[in-house]
Every structure is written in structure tokens, then in C-alpha cells.
C-alpha positions in Angstrom: 20.4 -19.1 -41.6 17.7 -20.2 -39.1 14.4 -18.7 -40.3 11.8 -21.1 -39.0 10.8 -22.4 -35.6 8.4 -25.0 -34.1 6.5 -24.5 -30.9 5.0 -27.8 -29.6 1.8 -26.9 -27.7 -0.3 -30.0 -27.9 0.2 -31.7 -24.6 -2.4 -32.2 -21.9 -0.6 -30.2 -19.3 -1.0 -32.9 -16.7 1.3 -31.3 -14.2 -1.1 -28.3 -13.9 -4.4 -30.2 -13.6 -7.2 -29.5 -13.0 -7.0 -26.0 -14.6 -5.6 -27.3 -17.8 -8.8 -29.1 -18.5 -10.2 -25.8 -19.6 -7.2 -23.4 -20.0 -4.1 -24.6 -22.0 -0.9 -24.1 -20.0 0.4 -22.1 -22.9 -2.4 -19.6 -22.2 -1.6 -19.1 -18.5 -1.4 -15.4 -17.8 1.9 -13.7 -17.2 1.2 -10.1 -16.5 -1.6 -9.3 -19.1 -0.3 -11.7 -21.8 -0.4 -15.5 -22.1 2.8 -17.5 -21.7 3.0 -18.4 -25.4 3.1 -14.7 -26.4 6.5 -14.5 -24.6 7.7 -17.6 -26.5 6.7 -16.1 -29.8 8.3 -12.8 -28.9 11.6 -14.6 -28.1 11.5 -16.3 -31.5 10.9 -13.1 -33.3 13.6 -11.3 -31.4 16.0 -14.1 -32.4 15.4 -13.5 -36.1 12.7 -16.1 -36.7 10.4 -15.3 -39.7 8.0 -18.2 -39.7 6.6 -20.2 -36.8 4.6 -23.5 -36.7 2.6 -24.0 -33.5 1.6 -27.7 -32.9 -1.8 -27.7 -31.1 -4.5 -30.2 -30.3 -8.3 -30.1 -30.8 -8.8 -28.8 -27.2 -6.5 -25.8 -27.8 -8.4 -23.5 -30.2 -7.8 -20.7 -27.6 -4.2 -20.5 -28.8 -5.3 -20.0 -32.4 -7.9 -17.5 -31.4 -5.4 -15.4 -29.5 -3.1 -15.0 -32.5 -6.0 -14.2 -34.8 -6.7 -10.5 -35.5 -10.1 -9.5 -34.0 -11.7 -7.0 -36.3 -14.8 -7.0 -34.1 -12.9 -6.0 -31.0 -10.9 -3.4 -32.8 -14.0 -1.8 -34.2 -15.7 -1.8 -30.9 -12.8 -0.1 -29.1 -12.7 2.6 -31.8 -16.4 3.1 -31.6 -16.1 3.7 -27.8 -13.3 6.2 -28.2 -10.9 3.7 -26.7 -8.3 3.8 -29.4 -5.5 3.8 -26.8 -6.4 0.2 -26.0 -6.0 -1.0 -29.6 -2.3 -1.1 -29.2 -2.7 -3.6 -26.4 -4.0 -6.0 -29.1 -0.8 -5.8 -31.1 0.6 -9.3 -32.0 4.2 -10.2 -32.8 5.0 -9.5 -36.4 5.7 -13.0 -37.7 3.9 -15.5 -39.9 2.3 -18.1 -37.7 0.9 -21.4 -39.0 -0.9 -24.1 -37.0 -1.2 -27.9 -37.2 -3.0 -30.3 -34.9 -1.3 -33.3 -33.4 -4.1 -36.0 -33.7 -2.9 -38.0 -30.8 -0.7 -37.3 -27.8 2.3 -39.3 -28.8 5.0 -37.3 -27.3 7.2 -34.3 -28.0 9.2 -36.1 -30.7 6.0 -36.9 -32.6 4.9 -33.3 -32.4 8.1 -32.1 -33.9 7.9 -34.7 -36.6 4.7 -33.1 -37.8 6.8 -30.1 -38.8 8.9 -31.8 -41.4 7.1 -30.3 -44.4 7.0 -26.9 -42.8 10.8 -27.0 -42.2 11.9 -28.4 -45.5 15.6 -28.7 -45.8 16.6 -26.0 -43.4 17.9 -25.8 -39.9 15.1 -24.7 -37.5 14.5 -23.8 -33.9 12.3 -25.5 -31.3 10.9 -23.6 -28.3 9.0 -25.5 -25.6 6.4 -23.2 -24.1 6.8 -24.6 -20.6 10.1 -22.8 -20.3 10.0 -19.0 -20.1 13.5 -17.6 -20.2 14.1 -14.0 -19.2 17.3 -13.0 -21.0 20.2 -11.3 -19.4 21.8 -10.2 -22.7 20.0 -11.6 -25.7 17.2 -14.1 -26.2 18.0 -17.7 -25.4 17.2 -19.0 -28.9 19.5 -16.4 -30.4 22.4 -17.7 -28.3 21.9 -21.1 -29.8 21.5 -19.6 -33.3 24.9 -17.9 -32.9 26.5 -21.2 -32.1 24.8 -22.8 -35.1 26.1 -20.1 -37.4 29.7 -20.9 -36.3 29.4 -24.7 -36.3 26.4 -25.5 -38.7 25.3 -28.3 -36.3 22.4 -29.0 -34.0 22.6 -27.1 -30.7 20.8 -27.7 -27.4 20.1 -25.2 -24.7 21.5 -26.2 -21.2 21.3 -24.9 -17.7 23.1 -25.9 -14.5 20.6 -27.6 -12.2 20.9 -28.6 -8.5 21.7 -32.3 -8.1 18.4 -33.2 -6.5 16.5 -31.8 -9.4 18.3 -33.5 -12.2 15.9 -36.4 -12.1 13.3 -34.2 -13.7 15.3 -33.3 -16.8 17.3 -34.7 -19.7 21.0 -34.5 -18.6 24.0 -34.4 -20.9 27.5 -35.7 -20.8 30.1 -34.0 -23.0 33.4 -32.3 -23.6 33.7 -28.7 -22.6 35.2 -25.8 -24.6 35.0 -22.1 -23.9 31.9 -21.4 -26.1 30.0 -24.7 -26.1 30.0 -28.3 -25.1 30.3 -31.2 -27.5 27.6 -33.6 -26.4 28.6 -37.3 -26.1 25.5 -38.7 -24.5 22.1 -37.6 -23.2 20.0 -39.4 -20.5 16.4 -38.7 -19.9 15.4 -38.1 -16.2 18.3 -40.1 -14.6 17.1 -41.6 -11.3 20.7 -42.3 -10.2 24.2 -41.1 -11.1 23.4 -38.3 -13.6 26.3 -37.8 -16.0 26.7 -34.1 -15.2 24.8 -31.2 -13.6 23.8 -29.8 -17.0 20.1 -30.2 -17.8 18.4 -29.6 -21.1 16.1 -26.6 -21.2 13.4 -26.2 -23.8 15.4 -24.5 -26.6 16.9 -26.3 -29.6 18.4 -25.7 -33.0 18.2 -28.8 -35.2 19.4 -29.7 -38.6 16.9 -31.4 -40.9 18.6 -34.7 -40.1 16.6 -34.9 -36.8 13.6 -35.9 -38.8 15.4 -39.1 -40.0 16.1 -39.9 -36.3 12.5 -39.2 -35.4 11.2 -41.5 -38.1 13.3 -44.4 -37.1 13.5 -44.2 -33.3 11.4 -46.7 -31.3 8.6 -45.7 -29.1 9.7 -44.9 -25.5 7.9 -44.5 -22.2 4.2 -44.5 -22.5 4.4 -45.5 -26.2 5.5 -42.0 -27.1 8.2 -40.8 -29.5 10.8 -39.2 -27.2 12.9 -36.3 -28.5 15.7 -37.4 -26.2 15.9 -40.8 -28.0 16.0 -39.1 -31.3 18.9 -36.8 -30.2 20.8 -39.9 -29.0 20.3 -41.4 -32.5 21.4 -38.1 -34.1 24.6 -38.3 -32.1 25.7 -41.3 -34.1 25.7 -39.4 -37.3 26.6 -35.8 -36.5 28.0 -33.6 -33.8 25.4 -32.2 -31.4 26.5 -29.2 -29.3 25.3 -27.8 -26.0 25.2 -24.1 -25.1 24.7 -23.0 -21.5 22.2 -20.2 -21.8 22.7 -17.0 -19.8 19.1 -16.0 -18.9 16.8 -17.0 -16.0 14.6 -20.0 -16.7 11.2 -20.6 -15.2 9.1 -23.7 -15.7 5.5 -22.7 -15.7 4.5 -26.3 -15.1 5.9 -25.9 -11.5 3.5 -23.8 -9.4 6.2 -22.1 -7.4 8.2 -21.1 -10.5 5.0 -19.9 -12.2 4.1 -17.7 -9.2 7.7 -16.2 -9.1 7.5 -15.4 -12.8 4.0 -14.0 -12.5 5.3 -11.6 -9.9 8.3 -10.5 -11.9 6.3 -9.9 -15.1 3.4 -8.2 -13.3 5.9 -5.7 -11.9 7.3 -5.1 -15.4 3.8 -4.4 -16.7 3.0 -1.8 -14.0 
């Protein structure tokens, strides 16, 4: 049973500079909620009971958002604006926070969750990727595959050939319900092994922490999650699941604007 999830939110958000100097990308507004609210909602709707958010010292805004504001609650009630109190409702889930001391990559951020996870399978949701489900939440689709196979599962999406250079791309054997991954290549410049790119949803067994502990530093001296997955492939099966929802990368301005328009209409 997958009860826990990690949300890595400690990066600098360099693709969205200069605004990310003062506003974390995870707090970019989508409708009247920040992006990370939708990520937490997805986790909760997938059955997650405990969440660890990895932050950095410049992202206290995220912690403040998920903290109950007694002062604001009291003020609204004193002004006869009780109808606005419900807008402050937060997802009903236990959320913990830990800071990543240095920006050493996605793999390093996930590694910080080892004690939180313990000896359980767990989810990872990257807050760059907002996925509007067509049937059920993207993470739940991966959890369902894990229930059947008990292995690690990676979310995938078909991507246009000219965009594959921006993603991790997998090679594998196809079956009706999932793909057995044989290799994964990070941002291939030429000859990508398929048109299936990794999106920011994962289910990992605890064995991923052993791979994260032993993998060598990659580009920029960072611990790359892709390298750890390649290492994990040597010891256990890793499966891929093509998710059914629509994915938007809020680090890309055009996709962020599209998503903002969609969710703004939903909030009207």
C-alpha cells in the first residue's frame, strides 16, 4: 500500500527567472490557488496519507501557505465574512517539511526523504508538472500498477520528436497495461530510444535509496534521479505507465498560460 509521497520543491526555478527570485514556481497562481495545492490534491485523491515537501531556505512561502491562519480566520469571522473561510480550506493530509541545504539535484532531494519513507513504497510528484486527469489522478494510475506488480513505476507520456531532448526518454517492452523499462536516457540530443518521455510522477520501492546513495554525481555535480533509476534497473524491474491525463509544464510559459486559462474558467 502506498501511503506516503515526496514533493521536491527546493529548486531555483531557473527556467522562470526573474520572477522566481521572489516567488517560488510552486506558488505560481493557477486560478486562485498556487500550483502546489493542485499537486497535494492529486496526492490526497490518490490515497496518500502523509506528504513530505522538500523546500529550501528561500521558500518559506510554501510552508506558510499550508499553515492554518488563526488570525485570518478570526478576522474574516469578525467582519461577517464567514463565507470566505471555506476558501482557506487545505487538503486533509499530514504534511511535513524538510530543507535541502544545497541545490544538489532532484536525486539528492528525494534522498532526504529516506527516514520519512522508511521501508515502504512511496510516490514522488514533481510540482512542475500539473496533470489534469481524464479519469483518475495520474499518481493513482501508477499506484494501481504497483498494486499489481509490487515494483517501481514511472509515469510516461508520448512526446513529439523535436521535444524529446527536454526529457528523460525510456526504452522498453510493451504490454497492454504497462511497459517494462529496459533503459532510460536523460535528455537525448540525438536518436532518442522511443517517443515516451518521463513525466513527474513516480512510485518507488525503498530500494531506490540504495541507488541514490551509490550513484555518482552527474551534470553540474548533481545527483540525478535518472542515473539512480538506471542503477535500479540492474536489481529490479521498473515499469512505465502511460498516463491518461493532460500534462502541463508550468516551467514553460506557453503551457503555464494555457493551464491558467483552463483553471481560471473552472473557478468562475
